[in-house]
Biopython code that builds the backbone (N, CA, C, O; Angstrom):
import numpy as np
from Bio.PDB.StructureBuilder import StructureBuilder

atoms = [
    (1, "MET", "N", (34.855, 67.329, 128.321)),
    (1, "MET", "CA", (33.871, 66.531, 127.631)),
    (1, "MET", "C", (33.575, 67.188, 126.284)),
    (1, "MET", "O", (33.442, 68.409, 126.195)),
    (2, "ALA", "N", (33.476, 66.382, 125.258)),
    (2, "ALA", "CA", (33.152, 66.871, 123.916)),
    (2, "ALA", "C", (31.660, 67.187, 123.837)),
    (2, "ALA", "O", (30.873, 66.744, 124.674)),
    (3, "LYS", "N", (31.290, 67.949, 122.833)),
    (3, "LYS", "CA", (29.881, 68.289, 122.639)),
    (3, "LYS", "C", (29.468, 67.841, 121.242)),
    (3, "LYS", "O", (30.124, 68.175, 120.256)),
    (4, "VAL", "N", (28.386, 67.089, 121.165)),
    (4, "VAL", "CA", (27.863, 66.635, 119.883)),
    (4, "VAL", "C", (26.941, 67.726, 119.338)),
    (4, "VAL", "O", (26.029, 68.190, 120.022)),
    (5, "GLU", "N", (27.197, 68.119, 118.108)),
    (5, "GLU", "CA", (26.341, 69.100, 117.448)),
    (5, "GLU", "C", (25.697, 68.433, 116.235)),
    (5, "GLU", "O", (26.370, 67.765, 115.450)),
    (6, "PHE", "N", (24.406, 68.621, 116.096)),
    (6, "PHE", "CA", (23.673, 68.042, 114.979)),
    (6, "PHE", "C", (23.684, 69.005, 113.800)),
    (6, "PHE", "O", (23.389, 70.191, 113.954)),
    (7, "SER", "N", (24.022, 68.494, 112.635)),
    (7, "SER", "CA", (23.990, 69.324, 111.428)),
    (7, "SER", "C", (22.533, 69.554, 111.024)),
    (7, "SER", "O", (21.625, 68.877, 111.506)),
    (8, "ALA", "N", (22.333, 70.508, 110.143)),
    (8, "ALA", "CA", (20.984, 70.787, 109.645)),
    (8, "ALA", "C", (20.421, 69.556, 108.930)),
    (8, "ALA", "O", (19.232, 69.256, 109.043)),
    (9, "THR", "N", (21.272, 68.854, 108.205)),
    (9, "THR", "CA", (20.836, 67.638, 107.510)),
    (9, "THR", "C", (20.415, 66.563, 108.505)),
    (9, "THR", "O", (19.411, 65.880, 108.301)),
    (10, "ALA", "N", (21.180, 66.415, 109.578)),
    (10, "ALA", "CA", (20.842, 65.414, 110.595)),
    (10, "ALA", "C", (19.502, 65.744, 111.255)),
    (10, "ALA", "O", (18.692, 64.850, 111.499)),
    (11, "LEU", "N", (19.271, 67.019, 111.540)),
    (11, "LEU", "CA", (18.001, 67.417, 112.153)),
    (11, "LEU", "C", (16.830, 67.182, 111.205)),
    (11, "LEU", "O", (15.761, 66.744, 111.631)),
    (12, "ARG", "N", (17.032, 67.473, 109.917)),
    (12, "ARG", "CA", (15.973, 67.203, 108.930)),
    (12, "ARG", "C", (15.686, 65.710, 108.853)),
    (12, "ARG", "O", (14.532, 65.294, 108.746)),
    (13, "THR", "N", (16.741, 64.910, 108.907)),
    (13, "THR", "CA", (16.568, 63.456, 108.861)),
    (13, "THR", "C", (15.804, 62.960, 110.078)),
    (13, "THR", "O", (14.916, 62.117, 109.950)),
    (14, "LEU", "N", (16.138, 63.473, 111.255)),
    (14, "LEU", "CA", (15.407, 63.090, 112.469)),
    (14, "LEU", "C", (13.930, 63.474, 112.353)),
    (14, "LEU", "O", (13.052, 62.705, 112.746)),
    (15, "ARG", "N", (13.661, 64.661, 111.816)),
    (15, "ARG", "CA", (12.263, 65.078, 111.627)),
    (15, "ARG", "C", (11.541, 64.160, 110.646)),
    (15, "ARG", "O", (10.373, 63.826, 110.844)),
    (16, "SER", "N", (12.235, 63.760, 109.599)),
    (16, "SER", "CA", (11.639, 62.843, 108.618)),
    (16, "SER", "C", (11.343, 61.482, 109.230)),
    (16, "SER", "O", (10.288, 60.896, 108.988)),
    (17, "ILE", "N", (12.277, 60.989, 110.018)),
    (17, "ILE", "CA", (12.060, 59.709, 110.708)),
    (17, "ILE", "C", (10.854, 59.817, 111.627)),
    (17, "ILE", "O", (10.011, 58.921, 111.668)),
    (18, "HIS", "N", (10.776, 60.917, 112.360)),
    (18, "HIS", "CA", (9.652, 61.116, 113.276)),
    (18, "HIS", "C", (8.336, 61.194, 112.512)),
    (18, "HIS", "O", (7.351, 60.569, 112.907)),
    (19, "ALA", "N", (8.313, 61.951, 111.430)),
    (19, "ALA", "CA", (7.083, 62.103, 110.643)),
    (19, "ALA", "C", (6.620, 60.751, 110.096)),
    (19, "ALA", "O", (5.431, 60.436, 110.137)),
    (20, "TYR", "N", (7.555, 59.963, 109.589)),
    (20, "TYR", "CA", (7.201, 58.656, 109.034)),
    (20, "TYR", "C", (6.696, 57.717, 110.125)),
    (20, "TYR", "O", (5.665, 57.063, 109.967)),
    (21, "THR", "N", (7.432, 57.657, 111.232)),
    (21, "THR", "CA", (7.076, 56.746, 112.321)),
    (21, "THR", "C", (5.772, 57.162, 112.994)),
    (21, "THR", "O", (5.008, 56.307, 113.441)),
    (22, "SER", "N", (5.514, 58.453, 113.071)),
    (22, "SER", "CA", (4.308, 58.933, 113.759)),
    (22, "SER", "C", (3.033, 58.642, 112.981)),
    (22, "SER", "O", (1.936, 58.803, 113.515)),
    (23, "GLN", "N", (3.158, 58.218, 111.739)),
    (23, "GLN", "CA", (1.969, 57.805, 110.983)),
    (23, "GLN", "C", (1.291, 56.619, 111.664)),
    (23, "GLN", "O", (0.074, 56.452, 111.577)),
    (24, "ASP", "N", (2.087, 55.805, 112.336)),
    (24, "ASP", "CA", (1.553, 54.659, 113.066)),
    (24, "ASP", "C", (1.316, 54.981, 114.535)),
    (24, "ASP", "O", (0.298, 54.585, 115.102)),
    (25, "SER", "N", (2.257, 55.702, 115.157)),
    (25, "SER", "CA", (2.133, 55.963, 116.590)),
    (25, "SER", "C", (3.025, 57.130, 116.999)),
    (25, "SER", "O", (4.240, 57.085, 116.803)),
    (26, "ASP", "N", (2.425, 58.172, 117.565)),
    (26, "ASP", "CA", (3.212, 59.293, 118.082)),
    (26, "ASP", "C", (4.101, 58.835, 119.238)),
    (26, "ASP", "O", (5.241, 59.280, 119.365)),
    (27, "LEU", "N", (3.578, 57.954, 120.068)),
    (27, "LEU", "CA", (4.346, 57.465, 121.204)),
    (27, "LEU", "C", (5.639, 56.795, 120.738)),
    (27, "LEU", "O", (6.718, 57.104, 121.243)),
    (28, "TYR", "N", (5.528, 55.879, 119.775)),
    (28, "TYR", "CA", (6.711, 55.166, 119.306)),
    (28, "TYR", "C", (7.620, 56.066, 118.472)),
    (28, "TYR", "O", (8.837, 55.877, 118.466)),
    (29, "ALA", "N", (7.051, 57.029, 117.778)),
    (29, "ALA", "CA", (7.880, 57.987, 117.035)),
    (29, "ALA", "C", (8.781, 58.747, 118.007)),
    (29, "ALA", "O", (9.974, 58.914, 117.755)),
    (30, "ASN", "N", (8.205, 59.203, 119.112)),
    (30, "ASN", "CA", (9.000, 59.911, 120.118)),
    (30, "ASN", "C", (10.053, 59.005, 120.736)),
    (30, "ASN", "O", (11.184, 59.431, 120.967)),
    (31, "LYS", "N", (9.687, 57.759, 121.003)),
    (31, "LYS", "CA", (10.645, 56.810, 121.578)),
    (31, "LYS", "C", (11.803, 56.549, 120.623)),
    (31, "LYS", "O", (12.955, 56.479, 121.050)),
    (32, "VAL", "N", (11.506, 56.406, 119.342)),
    (32, "VAL", "CA", (12.554, 56.149, 118.347)),
    (32, "VAL", "C", (13.530, 57.322, 118.308)),
    (32, "VAL", "O", (14.744, 57.122, 118.360)),
    (33, "ILE", "N", (13.007, 58.538, 118.217)),
    (33, "ILE", "CA", (13.864, 59.719, 118.140)),
    (33, "ILE", "C", (14.678, 59.873, 119.427)),
    (33, "ILE", "O", (15.877, 60.143, 119.370)),
    (34, "ASN", "N", (14.043, 59.704, 120.570)),
    (34, "ASN", "CA", (14.768, 59.817, 121.840)),
    (34, "ASN", "C", (15.867, 58.767, 121.957)),
    (34, "ASN", "O", (16.943, 59.046, 122.485)),
    (35, "ASN", "N", (15.599, 57.573, 121.469)),
    (35, "ASN", "CA", (16.598, 56.500, 121.508)),
    (35, "ASN", "C", (17.789, 56.837, 120.605)),
    (35, "ASN", "O", (18.940, 56.619, 120.981)),
    (36, "ILE", "N", (17.507, 57.363, 119.425)),
    (36, "ILE", "CA", (18.583, 57.752, 118.508)),
    (36, "ILE", "C", (19.441, 58.836, 119.149)),
    (36, "ILE", "O", (20.669, 58.744, 119.149)),
    (37, "ILE", "N", (18.792, 59.863, 119.694)),
    (37, "ILE", "CA", (19.526, 60.983, 120.301)),
    (37, "ILE", "C", (20.345, 60.501, 121.505)),
    (37, "ILE", "O", (21.493, 60.906, 121.689)),
    (38, "LYS", "N", (19.741, 59.638, 122.313)),
    (38, "LYS", "CA", (20.457, 59.116, 123.484)),
    (38, "LYS", "C", (21.718, 58.370, 123.068)),
    (38, "LYS", "O", (22.763, 58.518, 123.700)),
    (39, "ARG", "N", (21.628, 57.585, 122.025)),
    (39, "ARG", "CA", (22.793, 56.822, 121.566)),
    (39, "ARG", "C", (23.859, 57.732, 120.960)),
    (39, "ARG", "O", (25.054, 57.469, 121.099)),
    (40, "ILE", "N", (23.437, 58.783, 120.298)),
    (40, "ILE", "CA", (24.400, 59.732, 119.737)),
    (40, "ILE", "C", (25.094, 60.497, 120.855)),
    (40, "ILE", "O", (26.295, 60.754, 120.771)),
    (41, "LYS", "N", (24.360, 60.864, 121.898)),
    (41, "LYS", "CA", (24.927, 61.636, 123.004)),
    (41, "LYS", "C", (26.002, 60.853, 123.765)),
    (41, "LYS", "O", (26.812, 61.451, 124.473)),
    (42, "VAL", "N", (26.016, 59.540, 123.629)),
    (42, "VAL", "CA", (27.064, 58.724, 124.260)),
    (42, "VAL", "C", (28.434, 59.177, 123.754)),
    (42, "VAL", "O", (29.436, 59.048, 124.458)),
    (43, "LEU", "N", (28.472, 59.706, 122.535)),
    (43, "LEU", "CA", (29.742, 60.162, 121.964)),
    (43, "LEU", "C", (30.338, 61.324, 122.747)),
    (43, "LEU", "O", (31.549, 61.538, 122.690)),
    (44, "GLU", "N", (29.527, 62.076, 123.470)),
    (44, "GLU", "CA", (30.059, 63.176, 124.274)),
    (44, "GLU", "C", (30.979, 62.660, 125.379)),
    (44, "GLU", "O", (31.951, 63.323, 125.741)),
    (45, "VAL", "N", (30.680, 61.510, 125.898)),
    (45, "VAL", "CA", (31.466, 60.935, 126.989)),
    (45, "VAL", "C", (32.544, 59.997, 126.443)),
    (45, "VAL", "O", (33.665, 59.978, 126.951)),
    (46, "HIS", "N", (32.217, 59.241, 125.437)),
    (46, "HIS", "CA", (33.136, 58.248, 124.859)),
    (46, "HIS", "C", (33.505, 58.689, 123.448)),
    (46, "HIS", "O", (33.022, 58.136, 122.461)),
    (47, "ILE", "N", (34.356, 59.680, 123.374)),
    (47, "ILE", "CA", (34.630, 60.318, 122.090)),
    (47, "ILE", "C", (35.350, 59.426, 121.085)),
    (47, "ILE", "O", (35.334, 59.717, 119.889)),
    (48, "ARG", "N", (35.963, 58.377, 121.528)),
    (48, "ARG", "CA", (36.736, 57.533, 120.615)),
    (48, "ARG", "C", (35.950, 56.356, 120.042)),
    (48, "ARG", "O", (36.509, 55.588, 119.260)),
    (49, "ILE", "N", (34.680, 56.185, 120.398)),
    (49, "ILE", "CA", (33.926, 55.046, 119.882)),
    (49, "ILE", "C", (33.322, 55.307, 118.519)),
    (49, "ILE", "O", (32.853, 54.376, 117.864)),
    (50, "GLY", "N", (33.323, 56.553, 118.079)),
    (50, "GLY", "CA", (32.735, 56.882, 116.785)),
    (50, "GLY", "C", (33.712, 56.691, 115.642)),
    (50, "GLY", "O", (34.920, 56.575, 115.845)),
    (51, "LYS", "N", (33.176, 56.660, 114.463)),
    (51, "LYS", "CA", (33.970, 56.537, 113.261)),
    (51, "LYS", "C", (34.451, 57.924, 112.841)),
    (51, "LYS", "O", (33.692, 58.891, 112.910)),
    (52, "VAL", "N", (35.705, 58.027, 112.408)),
    (52, "VAL", "CA", (36.244, 59.289, 111.942)),
    (52, "VAL", "C", (35.751, 59.507, 110.512)),
    (52, "VAL", "O", (35.981, 58.681, 109.629)),
    (53, "VAL", "N", (35.075, 60.624, 110.301)),
    (53, "VAL", "CA", (34.536, 60.956, 108.986)),
    (53, "VAL", "C", (35.338, 62.117, 108.429)),
    (53, "VAL", "O", (35.394, 63.184, 109.040)),
    (54, "PRO", "N", (35.965, 61.916, 107.262)),
    (54, "PRO", "CA", (36.750, 63.016, 106.693)),
    (54, "PRO", "C", (35.848, 64.162, 106.241)),
    (54, "PRO", "O", (34.745, 63.940, 105.740)),
    (55, "ARG", "N", (36.326, 65.371, 106.422)),
    (55, "ARG", "CA", (35.573, 66.545, 105.971)),
    (55, "ARG", "C", (35.814, 66.734, 104.486)),
    (55, "ARG", "O", (36.925, 66.560, 103.985)),
    (56, "ILE", "N", (34.774, 67.084, 103.817)),
    (56, "ILE", "CA", (34.870, 67.300, 102.361)),
    (56, "ILE", "C", (34.683, 68.768, 102.052)),
    (56, "ILE", "O", (34.727, 69.164, 100.888)),
]
sb = StructureBuilder()
sb.init_structure("model")
sb.init_model(0)
sb.init_chain("A")
sb.init_seg("    ")
for serial, (resi, resn, name, xyz) in enumerate(atoms, 1):
    if name == "N":
        sb.init_residue(resn, " ", resi, " ")
    sb.init_atom(name, np.array(xyz, "f"), 0.0, 1.0, " ", f" {name:<3s}", serial, name[0])
structure = sb.get_structure()
């Protein structure tokens, strides 16, 4: 099984999304972040469903 690793930029983006969303509701901010992470983690099992991104 592959392992998904989050880059520093991705983690900062998730924190920004959480901070923005939590202005209205901490509950929904947590749900949004958990939903994003859950969908990304699907790539660990289904490694071929993602888009190939060239390294620069």
